[in-house]
PDB file of N, CA, C and O in Angstrom:
ATOM      1  N   MET A   1     -13.925 -25.978 -17.227  1.00  0.00           N
ATOM      2  CA  MET A   1     -14.050 -25.296 -15.954  1.00  0.00           C
ATOM      3  C   MET A   1     -13.760 -23.805 -16.156  1.00  0.00           C
ATOM      4  O   MET A   1     -12.728 -23.433 -16.715  1.00  0.00           O
ATOM      5  N   GLN A   2     -14.662 -22.979 -15.705  1.00  0.00           N
ATOM      6  CA  GLN A   2     -14.548 -21.524 -15.827  1.00  0.00           C
ATOM      7  C   GLN A   2     -13.573 -20.970 -14.786  1.00  0.00           C
ATOM      8  O   GLN A   2     -13.648 -21.316 -13.607  1.00  0.00           O
ATOM      9  N   GLU A   3     -12.670 -20.117 -15.229  1.00  0.00           N
ATOM     10  CA  GLU A   3     -11.738 -19.473 -14.306  1.00  0.00           C
ATOM     11  C   GLU A   3     -12.444 -18.308 -13.623  1.00  0.00           C
ATOM     12  O   GLU A   3     -13.196 -17.568 -14.257  1.00  0.00           O
ATOM     13  N   SER A   4     -12.198 -18.157 -12.352  1.00  0.00           N
ATOM     14  CA  SER A   4     -12.750 -17.006 -11.649  1.00  0.00           C
ATOM     15  C   SER A   4     -11.902 -15.777 -11.954  1.00  0.00           C
ATOM     16  O   SER A   4     -10.753 -15.893 -12.381  1.00  0.00           O
ATOM     17  N   ALA A   5     -12.473 -14.613 -11.733  1.00  0.00           N
ATOM     18  CA  ALA A   5     -11.722 -13.367 -11.936  1.00  0.00           C
ATOM     19  C   ALA A   5     -10.495 -13.338 -11.027  1.00  0.00           C
ATOM     20  O   ALA A   5      -9.443 -12.831 -11.416  1.00  0.00           O
ATOM     21  N   ASP A   6     -10.630 -13.878  -9.828  1.00  0.00           N
ATOM     22  CA  ASP A   6      -9.503 -13.929  -8.893  1.00  0.00           C
ATOM     23  C   ASP A   6      -8.379 -14.806  -9.446  1.00  0.00           C
ATOM     24  O   ASP A   6      -7.204 -14.461  -9.320  1.00  0.00           O
ATOM     25  N   ASP A   7      -8.735 -15.936 -10.057  1.00  0.00           N
ATOM     26  CA  ASP A   7      -7.724 -16.819 -10.632  1.00  0.00           C
ATOM     27  C   ASP A   7      -7.015 -16.157 -11.810  1.00  0.00           C
ATOM     28  O   ASP A   7      -5.805 -16.313 -11.978  1.00  0.00           O
ATOM     29  N   VAL A   8      -7.762 -15.422 -12.618  1.00  0.00           N
ATOM     30  CA  VAL A   8      -7.148 -14.713 -13.746  1.00  0.00           C
ATOM     31  C   VAL A   8      -6.168 -13.664 -13.224  1.00  0.00           C
ATOM     32  O   VAL A   8      -5.062 -13.533 -13.749  1.00  0.00           O
ATOM     33  N   THR A   9      -6.563 -12.926 -12.204  1.00  0.00           N
ATOM     34  CA  THR A   9      -5.693 -11.909 -11.611  1.00  0.00           C
ATOM     35  C   THR A   9      -4.437 -12.541 -11.027  1.00  0.00           C
ATOM     36  O   THR A   9      -3.338 -12.013 -11.191  1.00  0.00           O
ATOM     37  N   ARG A  10      -4.600 -13.675 -10.343  1.00  0.00           N
ATOM     38  CA  ARG A  10      -3.451 -14.362  -9.764  1.00  0.00           C
ATOM     39  C   ARG A  10      -2.523 -14.895 -10.856  1.00  0.00           C
ATOM     40  O   ARG A  10      -1.303 -14.851 -10.702  1.00  0.00           O
ATOM     41  N   ALA A  11      -3.086 -15.395 -11.952  1.00  0.00           N
ATOM     42  CA  ALA A  11      -2.263 -15.879 -13.063  1.00  0.00           C
ATOM     43  C   ALA A  11      -1.490 -14.725 -13.699  1.00  0.00           C
ATOM     44  O   ALA A  11      -0.323 -14.884 -14.056  1.00  0.00           O
ATOM     45  N   GLU A  12      -2.126 -13.576 -13.841  1.00  0.00           N
ATOM     46  CA  GLU A  12      -1.426 -12.410 -14.380  1.00  0.00           C
ATOM     47  C   GLU A  12      -0.287 -11.981 -13.456  1.00  0.00           C
ATOM     48  O   GLU A  12       0.784 -11.590 -13.921  1.00  0.00           O
ATOM     49  N   ALA A  13      -0.522 -12.055 -12.154  1.00  0.00           N
ATOM     50  CA  ALA A  13       0.533 -11.704 -11.201  1.00  0.00           C
ATOM     51  C   ALA A  13       1.675 -12.720 -11.265  1.00  0.00           C
ATOM     52  O   ALA A  13       2.845 -12.340 -11.225  1.00  0.00           O
ATOM     53  N   LEU A  14       1.345 -13.986 -11.363  1.00  0.00           N
ATOM     54  CA  LEU A  14       2.384 -15.007 -11.479  1.00  0.00           C
ATOM     55  C   LEU A  14       3.165 -14.808 -12.775  1.00  0.00           C
ATOM     56  O   LEU A  14       4.391 -14.924 -12.782  1.00  0.00           O
ATOM     57  N   PHE A  15       2.475 -14.513 -13.858  1.00  0.00           N
ATOM     58  CA  PHE A  15       3.125 -14.216 -15.128  1.00  0.00           C
ATOM     59  C   PHE A  15       4.126 -13.069 -14.962  1.00  0.00           C
ATOM     60  O   PHE A  15       5.242 -13.137 -15.477  1.00  0.00           O
ATOM     61  N   ALA A  16       3.728 -12.024 -14.247  1.00  0.00           N
ATOM     62  CA  ALA A  16       4.556 -10.822 -14.078  1.00  0.00           C
ATOM     63  C   ALA A  16       5.698 -11.027 -13.088  1.00  0.00           C
ATOM     64  O   ALA A  16       6.619 -10.213 -13.031  1.00  0.00           O
ATOM     65  N   SER A  17       5.649 -12.096 -12.315  1.00  0.00           N
ATOM     66  CA  SER A  17       6.680 -12.339 -11.301  1.00  0.00           C
ATOM     67  C   SER A  17       7.959 -12.875 -11.929  1.00  0.00           C
ATOM     68  O   SER A  17       8.018 -13.154 -13.126  1.00  0.00           O
ATOM     69  N   ASP A  18       8.973 -13.011 -11.096  1.00  0.00           N
ATOM     70  CA  ASP A  18      10.248 -13.588 -11.527  1.00  0.00           C
ATOM     71  C   ASP A  18      10.305 -15.094 -11.329  1.00  0.00           C
ATOM     72  O   ASP A  18      11.318 -15.718 -11.647  1.00  0.00           O
ATOM     73  N   LEU A  19       9.235 -15.690 -10.808  1.00  0.00           N
ATOM     74  CA  LEU A  19       9.245 -17.136 -10.570  1.00  0.00           C
ATOM     75  C   LEU A  19       9.351 -17.898 -11.882  1.00  0.00           C
ATOM     76  O   LEU A  19       8.822 -17.478 -12.911  1.00  0.00           O
ATOM     77  N   GLN A  20      10.043 -19.023 -11.822  1.00  0.00           N
ATOM     78  CA  GLN A  20      10.179 -19.919 -12.960  1.00  0.00           C
ATOM     79  C   GLN A  20       9.544 -21.257 -12.584  1.00  0.00           C
ATOM     80  O   GLN A  20       9.209 -21.491 -11.423  1.00  0.00           O
ATOM     81  N   ALA A  21       9.387 -22.109 -13.555  1.00  0.00           N
ATOM     82  CA  ALA A  21       8.729 -23.402 -13.335  1.00  0.00           C
ATOM     83  C   ALA A  21       9.372 -24.189 -12.201  1.00  0.00           C
ATOM     84  O   ALA A  21       8.668 -24.867 -11.452  1.00  0.00           O
ATOM     85  N   ALA A  22      10.673 -24.115 -12.060  1.00  0.00           N
ATOM     86  CA  ALA A  22      11.371 -24.858 -10.999  1.00  0.00           C
ATOM     87  C   ALA A  22      11.032 -24.325  -9.610  1.00  0.00           C
ATOM     88  O   ALA A  22      11.253 -25.019  -8.618  1.00  0.00           O
ATOM     89  N   ASP A  23      10.500 -23.107  -9.521  1.00  0.00           N
ATOM     90  CA  ASP A  23      10.194 -22.483  -8.231  1.00  0.00           C
ATOM     91  C   ASP A  23       8.813 -22.822  -7.699  1.00  0.00           C
ATOM     92  O   ASP A  23       8.505 -22.485  -6.556  1.00  0.00           O
ATOM     93  N   VAL A  24       7.973 -23.476  -8.489  1.00  0.00           N
ATOM     94  CA  VAL A  24       6.572 -23.611  -8.101  1.00  0.00           C
ATOM     95  C   VAL A  24       6.241 -24.895  -7.356  1.00  0.00           C
ATOM     96  O   VAL A  24       5.066 -25.195  -7.141  1.00  0.00           O
ATOM     97  N   SER A  25       7.229 -25.640  -6.967  1.00  0.00           N
ATOM     98  CA  SER A  25       6.947 -26.863  -6.215  1.00  0.00           C
ATOM     99  C   SER A  25       6.452 -26.544  -4.809  1.00  0.00           C
ATOM    100  O   SER A  25       5.838 -27.393  -4.163  1.00  0.00           O
ATOM    101  N   ASP A  26       6.706 -25.358  -4.338  1.00  0.00           N
ATOM    102  CA  ASP A  26       6.280 -24.931  -3.006  1.00  0.00           C
ATOM    103  C   ASP A  26       5.121 -23.948  -3.133  1.00  0.00           C
ATOM    104  O   ASP A  26       5.309 -22.806  -3.551  1.00  0.00           O
ATOM    105  N   THR A  27       3.921 -24.399  -2.770  1.00  0.00           N
ATOM    106  CA  THR A  27       2.720 -23.575  -2.880  1.00  0.00           C
ATOM    107  C   THR A  27       2.840 -22.281  -2.105  1.00  0.00           C
ATOM    108  O   THR A  27       2.354 -21.243  -2.554  1.00  0.00           O
ATOM    109  N   GLU A  28       3.473 -22.325  -0.957  1.00  0.00           N
ATOM    110  CA  GLU A  28       3.603 -21.120  -0.137  1.00  0.00           C
ATOM    111  C   GLU A  28       4.466 -20.066  -0.825  1.00  0.00           C
ATOM    112  O   GLU A  28       4.183 -18.873  -0.714  1.00  0.00           O
ATOM    113  N   VAL A  29       5.499 -20.481  -1.522  1.00  0.00           N
ATOM    114  CA  VAL A  29       6.355 -19.534  -2.250  1.00  0.00           C
ATOM    115  C   VAL A  29       5.534 -18.851  -3.344  1.00  0.00           C
ATOM    116  O   VAL A  29       5.613 -17.635  -3.516  1.00  0.00           O
ATOM    117  N   VAL A  30       4.757 -19.628  -4.074  1.00  0.00           N
ATOM    118  CA  VAL A  30       3.917 -19.069  -5.139  1.00  0.00           C
ATOM    119  C   VAL A  30       2.894 -18.113  -4.544  1.00  0.00           C
ATOM    120  O   VAL A  30       2.741 -16.990  -5.024  1.00  0.00           O
ATOM    121  N   ASP A  31       2.197 -18.545  -3.509  1.00  0.00           N
ATOM    122  CA  ASP A  31       1.194 -17.686  -2.868  1.00  0.00           C
ATOM    123  C   ASP A  31       1.804 -16.388  -2.362  1.00  0.00           C
ATOM    124  O   ASP A  31       1.249 -15.312  -2.581  1.00  0.00           O
ATOM    125  N   ARG A  32       2.927 -16.485  -1.697  1.00  0.00           N
ATOM    126  CA  ARG A  32       3.579 -15.295  -1.143  1.00  0.00           C
ATOM    127  C   ARG A  32       4.039 -14.349  -2.257  1.00  0.00           C
ATOM    128  O   ARG A  32       3.877 -13.133  -2.154  1.00  0.00           O
ATOM    129  N   THR A  33       4.601 -14.908  -3.301  1.00  0.00           N
ATOM    130  CA  THR A  33       5.069 -14.093  -4.419  1.00  0.00           C
ATOM    131  C   THR A  33       3.911 -13.379  -5.106  1.00  0.00           C
ATOM    132  O   THR A  33       3.987 -12.180  -5.373  1.00  0.00           O
ATOM    133  N   VAL A  34       2.855 -14.107  -5.386  1.00  0.00           N
ATOM    134  CA  VAL A  34       1.682 -13.520  -6.046  1.00  0.00           C
ATOM    135  C   VAL A  34       1.046 -12.455  -5.159  1.00  0.00           C
ATOM    136  O   VAL A  34       0.727 -11.365  -5.632  1.00  0.00           O
ATOM    137  N   THR A  35       0.862 -12.759  -3.889  1.00  0.00           N
ATOM    138  CA  THR A  35       0.257 -11.805  -2.955  1.00  0.00           C
ATOM    139  C   THR A  35       1.106 -10.540  -2.836  1.00  0.00           C
ATOM    140  O   THR A  35       0.576  -9.430  -2.877  1.00  0.00           O
ATOM    141  N   ASP A  36       2.407 -10.705  -2.690  1.00  0.00           N
ATOM    142  CA  ASP A  36       3.298  -9.543  -2.575  1.00  0.00           C
ATOM    143  C   ASP A  36       3.280  -8.690  -3.837  1.00  0.00           C
ATOM    144  O   ASP A  36       3.244  -7.462  -3.759  1.00  0.00           O
ATOM    145  N   LEU A  37       3.305  -9.332  -4.987  1.00  0.00           N
ATOM    146  CA  LEU A  37       3.298  -8.584  -6.238  1.00  0.00           C
ATOM    147  C   LEU A  37       1.975  -7.834  -6.430  1.00  0.00           C
ATOM    148  O   LEU A  37       1.972  -6.685  -6.872  1.00  0.00           O
ATOM    149  N   LEU A  38       0.863  -8.478  -6.099  1.00  0.00           N
ATOM    150  CA  LEU A  38      -0.428  -7.798  -6.206  1.00  0.00           C
ATOM    151  C   LEU A  38      -0.522  -6.636  -5.223  1.00  0.00           C
ATOM    152  O   LEU A  38      -1.098  -5.594  -5.538  1.00  0.00           O
ATOM    153  N   ARG A  39       0.035  -6.814  -4.056  1.00  0.00           N
ATOM    154  CA  ARG A  39       0.032  -5.734  -3.063  1.00  0.00           C
ATOM    155  C   ARG A  39       0.904  -4.563  -3.532  1.00  0.00           C
ATOM    156  O   ARG A  39       0.539  -3.402  -3.347  1.00  0.00           O
ATOM    157  N   HIS A  40       2.037  -4.866  -4.129  1.00  0.00           N
ATOM    158  CA  HIS A  40       2.995  -3.839  -4.547  1.00  0.00           C
ATOM    159  C   HIS A  40       2.568  -3.140  -5.848  1.00  0.00           C
ATOM    160  O   HIS A  40       2.535  -1.912  -5.912  1.00  0.00           O
ATOM    161  N   ASP A  41       2.242  -3.930  -6.882  1.00  0.00           N
ATOM    162  CA  ASP A  41       1.942  -3.367  -8.204  1.00  0.00           C
ATOM    163  C   ASP A  41       0.451  -3.235  -8.485  1.00  0.00           C
ATOM    164  O   ASP A  41       0.039  -2.477  -9.363  1.00  0.00           O
ATOM    165  N   GLY A  42      -0.353  -3.979  -7.731  1.00  0.00           N
ATOM    166  CA  GLY A  42      -1.796  -3.984  -7.990  1.00  0.00           C
ATOM    167  C   GLY A  42      -2.125  -4.798  -9.229  1.00  0.00           C
ATOM    168  O   GLY A  42      -1.246  -5.085 -10.042  1.00  0.00           O
ATOM    169  N   PRO A  43      -3.383  -5.169  -9.373  1.00  0.00           N
ATOM    170  CA  PRO A  43      -3.791  -5.956 -10.540  1.00  0.00           C
ATOM    171  C   PRO A  43      -3.502  -5.246 -11.863  1.00  0.00           C
ATOM    172  O   PRO A  43      -3.099  -5.890 -12.832  1.00  0.00           O
ATOM    173  N   LYS A  44      -3.703  -3.939 -11.913  1.00  0.00           N
ATOM    174  CA  LYS A  44      -3.455  -3.207 -13.163  1.00  0.00           C
ATOM    175  C   LYS A  44      -1.972  -3.206 -13.517  1.00  0.00           C
ATOM    176  O   LYS A  44      -1.622  -3.297 -14.693  1.00  0.00           O
ATOM    177  N   GLY A  45      -1.105  -3.105 -12.528  1.00  0.00           N
ATOM    178  CA  GLY A  45       0.328  -3.146 -12.784  1.00  0.00           C
ATOM    179  C   GLY A  45       0.757  -4.492 -13.337  1.00  0.00           C
ATOM    180  O   GLY A  45       1.583  -4.560 -14.247  1.00  0.00           O
ATOM    181  N   CYS A  46       0.192  -5.572 -12.786  1.00  0.00           N
ATOM    182  CA  CYS A  46       0.513  -6.911 -13.283  1.00  0.00           C
ATOM    183  C   CYS A  46       0.005  -7.089 -14.710  1.00  0.00           C
ATOM    184  O   CYS A  46       0.693  -7.663 -15.555  1.00  0.00           O
ATOM    185  N   SER A  47      -1.205  -6.593 -14.972  1.00  0.00           N
ATOM    186  CA  SER A  47      -1.757  -6.670 -16.330  1.00  0.00           C
ATOM    187  C   SER A  47      -0.904  -5.884 -17.314  1.00  0.00           C
ATOM    188  O   SER A  47      -0.696  -6.316 -18.448  1.00  0.00           O
ATOM    189  N   ALA A  48      -0.413  -4.736 -16.881  1.00  0.00           N
ATOM    190  CA  ALA A  48       0.427  -3.906 -17.757  1.00  0.00           C
ATOM    191  C   ALA A  48       1.738  -4.616 -18.081  1.00  0.00           C
ATOM    192  O   ALA A  48       2.197  -4.579 -19.223  1.00  0.00           O
ATOM    193  N   ARG A  49       2.336  -5.252 -17.098  1.00  0.00           N
ATOM    194  CA  ARG A  49       3.584  -5.991 -17.342  1.00  0.00           C
ATOM    195  C   ARG A  49       3.347  -7.137 -18.311  1.00  0.00           C
ATOM    196  O   ARG A  49       4.155  -7.395 -19.203  1.00  0.00           O
ATOM    197  N   MET A  50       2.212  -7.827 -18.117  1.00  0.00           N
ATOM    198  CA  MET A  50       1.870  -8.929 -18.992  1.00  0.00           C
ATOM    199  C   MET A  50       1.650  -8.421 -20.421  1.00  0.00           C
ATOM    200  O   MET A  50       2.163  -9.012 -21.371  1.00  0.00           O
ATOM    201  N   ALA A  51       0.900  -7.341 -20.578  1.00  0.00           N
ATOM    202  CA  ALA A  51       0.632  -6.781 -21.907  1.00  0.00           C
ATOM    203  C   ALA A  51       1.930  -6.373 -22.602  1.00  0.00           C
ATOM    204  O   ALA A  51       2.096  -6.599 -23.801  1.00  0.00           O
ATOM    205  N   TYR A  52       2.827  -5.786 -21.863  1.00  0.00           N
ATOM    206  CA  TYR A  52       4.119  -5.384 -22.423  1.00  0.00           C
ATOM    207  C   TYR A  52       4.863  -6.602 -22.971  1.00  0.00           C
ATOM    208  O   TYR A  52       5.384  -6.568 -24.086  1.00  0.00           O
ATOM    209  N   GLU A  53       4.908  -7.666 -22.190  1.00  0.00           N
ATOM    210  CA  GLU A  53       5.619  -8.872 -22.621  1.00  0.00           C
ATOM    211  C   GLU A  53       4.955  -9.502 -23.840  1.00  0.00           C
ATOM    212  O   GLU A  53       5.644 -10.021 -24.717  1.00  0.00           O
ATOM    213  N   PHE A  54       3.618  -9.463 -23.906  1.00  0.00           N
ATOM    214  CA  PHE A  54       2.939  -9.998 -25.077  1.00  0.00           C
ATOM    215  C   PHE A  54       3.288  -9.170 -26.308  1.00  0.00           C
ATOM    216  O   PHE A  54       3.401  -9.713 -27.407  1.00  0.00           O
ATOM    217  N   GLY A  55       3.459  -7.880 -26.138  1.00  0.00           N
ATOM    218  CA  GLY A  55       3.849  -7.022 -27.247  1.00  0.00           C
ATOM    219  C   GLY A  55       5.282  -7.249 -27.688  1.00  0.00           C
ATOM    220  O   GLY A  55       5.581  -7.226 -28.882  1.00  0.00           O
ATOM    221  N   GLU A  56       6.166  -7.468 -26.732  1.00  0.00           N
ATOM    222  CA  GLU A  56       7.592  -7.645 -27.029  1.00  0.00           C
ATOM    223  C   GLU A  56       7.939  -9.072 -27.453  1.00  0.00           C
ATOM    224  O   GLU A  56       8.742  -9.273 -28.365  1.00  0.00           O
ATOM    225  N   HIS A  57       7.346 -10.043 -26.806  1.00  0.00           N
ATOM    226  CA  HIS A  57       7.699 -11.455 -27.037  1.00  0.00           C
ATOM    227  C   HIS A  57       6.437 -12.314 -27.058  1.00  0.00           C
ATOM    228  O   HIS A  57       6.249 -13.132 -26.158  1.00  0.00           O
ATOM    229  N   PRO A  58       5.568 -12.156 -28.054  1.00  0.00           N
ATOM    230  CA  PRO A  58       4.280 -12.871 -28.031  1.00  0.00           C
ATOM    231  C   PRO A  58       4.420 -14.389 -27.969  1.00  0.00           C
ATOM    232  O   PRO A  58       3.618 -15.052 -27.312  1.00  0.00           O
ATOM    233  N   ASP A  59       5.416 -14.944 -28.637  1.00  0.00           N
ATOM    234  CA  ASP A  59       5.583 -16.393 -28.624  1.00  0.00           C
ATOM    235  C   ASP A  59       5.946 -16.904 -27.240  1.00  0.00           C
ATOM    236  O   ASP A  59       5.410 -17.921 -26.798  1.00  0.00           O
ATOM    237  N   LEU A  60       6.838 -16.222 -26.555  1.00  0.00           N
ATOM    238  CA  LEU A  60       7.239 -16.623 -25.205  1.00  0.00           C
ATOM    239  C   LEU A  60       6.167 -16.283 -24.181  1.00  0.00           C
ATOM    240  O   LEU A  60       5.947 -17.044 -23.239  1.00  0.00           O
ATOM    241  N   ALA A  61       5.504 -15.155 -24.356  1.00  0.00           N
ATOM    242  CA  ALA A  61       4.494 -14.720 -23.398  1.00  0.00           C
ATOM    243  C   ALA A  61       3.297 -15.664 -23.382  1.00  0.00           C
ATOM    244  O   ALA A  61       2.743 -15.948 -22.320  1.00  0.00           O
ATOM    245  N   ALA A  62       2.902 -16.143 -24.540  1.00  0.00           N
ATOM    246  CA  ALA A  62       1.760 -17.061 -24.598  1.00  0.00           C
ATOM    247  C   ALA A  62       2.058 -18.338 -23.815  1.00  0.00           C
ATOM    248  O   ALA A  62       1.206 -18.832 -23.077  1.00  0.00           O
ATOM    249  N   GLU A  63       3.250 -18.862 -23.976  1.00  0.00           N
ATOM    250  CA  GLU A  63       3.637 -20.074 -23.246  1.00  0.00           C
ATOM    251  C   GLU A  63       3.698 -19.800 -21.736  1.00  0.00           C
ATOM    252  O   GLU A  63       3.258 -20.628 -20.938  1.00  0.00           O
ATOM    253  N   ARG A  64       4.233 -18.661 -21.354  1.00  0.00           N
ATOM    254  CA  ARG A  64       4.320 -18.318 -19.927  1.00  0.00           C
ATOM    255  C   ARG A  64       2.930 -18.157 -19.322  1.00  0.00           C
ATOM    256  O   ARG A  64       2.703 -18.565 -18.183  1.00  0.00           O
ATOM    257  N   MET A  65       1.990 -17.565 -20.072  1.00  0.00           N
ATOM    258  CA  MET A  65       0.637 -17.397 -19.547  1.00  0.00           C
ATOM    259  C   MET A  65      -0.052 -18.747 -19.393  1.00  0.00           C
ATOM    260  O   MET A  65      -0.762 -18.967 -18.412  1.00  0.00           O
ATOM    261  N   ARG A  66       0.145 -19.648 -20.342  1.00  0.00           N
ATOM    262  CA  ARG A  66      -0.418 -21.001 -20.182  1.00  0.00           C
ATOM    263  C   ARG A  66       0.126 -21.642 -18.915  1.00  0.00           C
ATOM    264  O   ARG A  66      -0.616 -22.258 -18.150  1.00  0.00           O
ATOM    265  N   TRP A  67       1.425 -21.491 -18.704  1.00  0.00           N
ATOM    266  CA  TRP A  67       2.066 -22.040 -17.500  1.00  0.00           C
ATOM    267  C   TRP A  67       1.468 -21.408 -16.233  1.00  0.00           C
ATOM    268  O   TRP A  67       1.136 -22.118 -15.283  1.00  0.00           O
ATOM    269  N   ALA A  68       1.334 -20.086 -16.220  1.00  0.00           N
ATOM    270  CA  ALA A  68       0.813 -19.393 -15.037  1.00  0.00           C
ATOM    271  C   ALA A  68      -0.625 -19.826 -14.738  1.00  0.00           C
ATOM    272  O   ALA A  68      -0.979 -20.045 -13.580  1.00  0.00           O
ATOM    273  N   ARG A  69      -1.442 -19.947 -15.768  1.00  0.00           N
ATOM    274  CA  ARG A  69      -2.832 -20.384 -15.559  1.00  0.00           C
ATOM    275  C   ARG A  69      -2.876 -21.803 -15.009  1.00  0.00           C
ATOM    276  O   ARG A  69      -3.680 -22.110 -14.129  1.00  0.00           O
ATOM    277  N   GLU A  70      -2.021 -22.655 -15.525  1.00  0.00           N
ATOM    278  CA  GLU A  70      -1.966 -24.043 -15.041  1.00  0.00           C
ATOM    279  C   GLU A  70      -1.545 -24.092 -13.569  1.00  0.00           C
ATOM    280  O   GLU A  70      -2.144 -24.822 -12.779  1.00  0.00           O
ATOM    281  N   VAL A  71      -0.538 -23.336 -13.205  1.00  0.00           N
ATOM    282  CA  VAL A  71      -0.080 -23.300 -11.809  1.00  0.00           C
ATOM    283  C   VAL A  71      -1.198 -22.823 -10.902  1.00  0.00           C
ATOM    284  O   VAL A  71      -1.468 -23.438  -9.871  1.00  0.00           O
ATOM    285  N   VAL A  72      -1.846 -21.739 -11.276  1.00  0.00           N
ATOM    286  CA  VAL A  72      -2.931 -21.206 -10.446  1.00  0.00           C
ATOM    287  C   VAL A  72      -4.053 -22.223 -10.341  1.00  0.00           C
ATOM    288  O   VAL A  72      -4.589 -22.443  -9.256  1.00  0.00           O
ATOM    289  N   ARG A  73      -4.409 -22.837 -11.440  1.00  0.00           N
ATOM    290  CA  ARG A  73      -5.516 -23.803 -11.456  1.00  0.00           C
ATOM    291  C   ARG A  73      -5.212 -25.022 -10.586  1.00  0.00           C
ATOM    292  O   ARG A  73      -6.087 -25.484  -9.852  1.00  0.00           O
ATOM    293  N   HIS A  74      -4.005 -25.544 -10.654  1.00  0.00           N
ATOM    294  CA  HIS A  74      -3.688 -26.788  -9.943  1.00  0.00           C
ATOM    295  C   HIS A  74      -3.026 -26.595  -8.589  1.00  0.00           C
ATOM    296  O   HIS A  74      -3.498 -27.137  -7.589  1.00  0.00           O
ATOM    297  N   LEU A  75      -1.960 -25.848  -8.540  1.00  0.00           N
ATOM    298  CA  LEU A  75      -1.188 -25.732  -7.312  1.00  0.00           C
ATOM    299  C   LEU A  75      -1.821 -24.765  -6.319  1.00  0.00           C
ATOM    300  O   LEU A  75      -2.059 -25.119  -5.165  1.00  0.00           O
ATOM    301  N   VAL A  76      -2.088 -23.563  -6.765  1.00  0.00           N
ATOM    302  CA  VAL A  76      -2.642 -22.555  -5.878  1.00  0.00           C
ATOM    303  C   VAL A  76      -4.088 -22.849  -5.555  1.00  0.00           C
ATOM    304  O   VAL A  76      -4.507 -22.702  -4.407  1.00  0.00           O
ATOM    305  N   GLY A  77      -4.858 -23.260  -6.544  1.00  0.00           N
ATOM    306  CA  GLY A  77      -6.274 -23.579  -6.322  1.00  0.00           C
ATOM    307  C   GLY A  77      -6.460 -24.703  -5.321  1.00  0.00           C
ATOM    308  O   GLY A  77      -7.394 -24.670  -4.520  1.00  0.00           O
ATOM    309  N   ALA A  78      -5.600 -25.681  -5.355  1.00  0.00           N
ATOM    310  CA  ALA A  78      -5.688 -26.792  -4.401  1.00  0.00           C
ATOM    311  C   ALA A  78      -5.341 -26.364  -2.996  1.00  0.00           C
ATOM    312  O   ALA A  78      -5.775 -26.988  -2.027  1.00  0.00           O
ATOM    313  N   HIS A  79      -4.560 -25.301  -2.876  1.00  0.00           N
ATOM    314  CA  HIS A  79      -4.120 -24.813  -1.558  1.00  0.00           C
ATOM    315  C   HIS A  79      -5.230 -24.054  -0.830  1.00  0.00           C
ATOM    316  O   HIS A  79      -5.250 -23.998   0.399  1.00  0.00           O
ATOM    317  N   ARG A  80      -6.152 -23.472  -1.598  1.00  0.00           N
ATOM    318  CA  ARG A  80      -7.210 -22.663  -0.972  1.00  0.00           C
ATOM    319  C   ARG A  80      -8.191 -23.503  -0.209  1.00  0.00           C
ATOM    320  O   ARG A  80      -9.136 -22.972   0.373  1.00  0.00           O
TER     321      ARG A  80
END
């Protein structure tokens, strides 16, 4: 299944957020956090934070991005 550009942007925002796996049981919390972060930092700001983390901690960042993509694909995508 191909990810939409919107889903990639939302995953980058979720990656850049402070949310942890235990916080994602509530779709509204995830949606609100992602929306607020995109509104505040913009897509480029979220991408920059993600790039920084990949540079500093590539092993941890890769796992976090897989997690963020999975959350967006299943939890947030089902909410739309």
